[in-house]
MIMI-536458 format. One record per residue (C-alpha): residue number from 1; x, y, z; residue in one letter. Coordinates in steps of 0.5 Angstrom, whole numbers. Layout:
i=NUM | X=X | Y=Y | Z=Z | aa=A $
...
This chain:
i=1 | X=-77 | Y=21 | Z=64 | aa=X $
i=2 | X=-73 | Y=25 | Z=69 | aa=X $
i=3 | X=-79 | Y=29 | Z=71 | aa=X $
i=4 | X=-83 | Y=23 | Z=72 | aa=X $
i=5 | X=-78 | Y=20 | Z=77 | aa=X $
i=6 | X=-77 | Y=26 | Z=80 | aa=X $
i=7 | X=-85 | Y=27 | Z=81 | aa=X $
i=8 | X=-85 | Y=20 | Z=84 | aa=X $
i=9 | X=-79 | Y=21 | Z=89 | aa=X $
i=10 | X=-83 | Y=28 | Z=91 | aa=X $
i=11 | X=-89 | Y=24 | Z=92 | aa=X $
i=12 | X=-86 | Y=18 | Z=96 | aa=X $
i=13 | X=-82 | Y=23 | Z=100 | aa=X $
i=14 | X=-89 | Y=27 | Z=102 | aa=X $
i=15 | X=-92 | Y=20 | Z=104 | aa=X $
i=16 | X=-86 | Y=19 | Z=108 | aa=X $
i=17 | X=-86 | Y=25 | Z=112 | aa=X $
i=18 | X=-94 | Y=24 | Z=112 | aa=X $
i=19 | X=-93 | Y=17 | Z=115 | aa=X $
i=20 | X=-88 | Y=20 | Z=121 | aa=X $
i=21 | X=-93 | Y=25 | Z=123 | aa=X $
i=22 | X=-99 | Y=20 | Z=124 | aa=X $
i=23 | X=-94 | Y=16 | Z=127 | aa=X $
i=24 | X=-92 | Y=21 | Z=132 | aa=X $
i=25 | X=-100 | Y=23 | Z=133 | aa=X $
i=26 | X=-102 | Y=16 | Z=134 | aa=X $
i=27 | X=-96 | Y=15 | Z=139 | aa=X $
i=28 | X=-99 | Y=21 | Z=143 | aa=X $
i=29 | X=-106 | Y=18 | Z=142 | aa=X $
i=30 | X=-104 | Y=12 | Z=145 | aa=X $
i=31 | X=-100 | Y=15 | Z=151 | aa=X $
i=32 | X=-106 | Y=20 | Z=152 | aa=X $
i=33 | X=-111 | Y=14 | Z=153 | aa=X $
i=34 | X=-115 | Y=17 | Z=147 | aa=X $
i=35 | X=-118 | Y=10 | Z=144 | aa=X $
i=36 | X=-122 | Y=13 | Z=138 | aa=X $
i=37 | X=-117 | Y=18 | Z=136 | aa=X $
i=38 | X=-111 | Y=12 | Z=136 | aa=X $
i=39 | X=-116 | Y=8 | Z=132 | aa=X $
i=40 | X=-117 | Y=13 | Z=127 | aa=X $
i=41 | X=-110 | Y=15 | Z=126 | aa=X $
i=42 | X=-109 | Y=7 | Z=125 | aa=X $
i=43 | X=-113 | Y=7 | Z=119 | aa=X $
i=44 | X=-110 | Y=13 | Z=116 | aa=X $
i=45 | X=-103 | Y=10 | Z=118 | aa=X $
i=46 | X=-105 | Y=4 | Z=114 | aa=X $
i=47 | X=-108 | Y=8 | Z=108 | aa=X $
i=48 | X=-102 | Y=12 | Z=107 | aa=X $
i=49 | X=-98 | Y=6 | Z=107 | aa=X $
i=50 | X=-102 | Y=3 | Z=102 | aa=X $
i=51 | X=-101 | Y=9 | Z=98 | aa=X $
i=52 | X=-93 | Y=8 | Z=99 | aa=X $
i=53 | X=-93 | Y=1 | Z=96 | aa=X $
i=54 | X=-97 | Y=2 | Z=90 | aa=X $
i=55 | X=-92 | Y=6 | Z=86 | aa=X $
i=56 | X=-87 | Y=0 | Z=87 | aa=X $
i=57 | X=-92 | Y=-5 | Z=84 | aa=X $
i=58 | X=-94 | Y=-1 | Z=78 | aa=X $
i=59 | X=-86 | Y=0 | Z=77 | aa=X $
i=60 | X=-85 | Y=-8 | Z=77 | aa=X $
i=61 | X=-91 | Y=-10 | Z=73 | aa=X $
i=62 | X=-89 | Y=-5 | Z=68 | aa=X $
i=63 | X=-82 | Y=-8 | Z=68 | aa=X $
i=64 | X=-85 | Y=-15 | Z=68 | aa=X $
i=65 | X=-89 | Y=-13 | Z=62 | aa=X $
i=66 | X=-83 | Y=-11 | Z=58 | aa=X $
i=67 | X=-80 | Y=-17 | Z=60 | aa=X $
i=68 | X=-86 | Y=-21 | Z=56 | aa=X $
i=69 | X=-85 | Y=-17 | Z=50 | aa=X $
């Protein structure tokens, strides 16, 4: 259980770092007027952000399942 929690935290921290990098890259691309690069980075950023919210949803569903039992 503790290992699973640690892995979850590690995964989330890694995603947060990746999101921060993509945000910085996006800012640079926008300032450099690199429209296609900015669009691609926005897509990648959205995918990373959606991955960040998925584990939380699974945990909430698991807790709700326990309440149903």
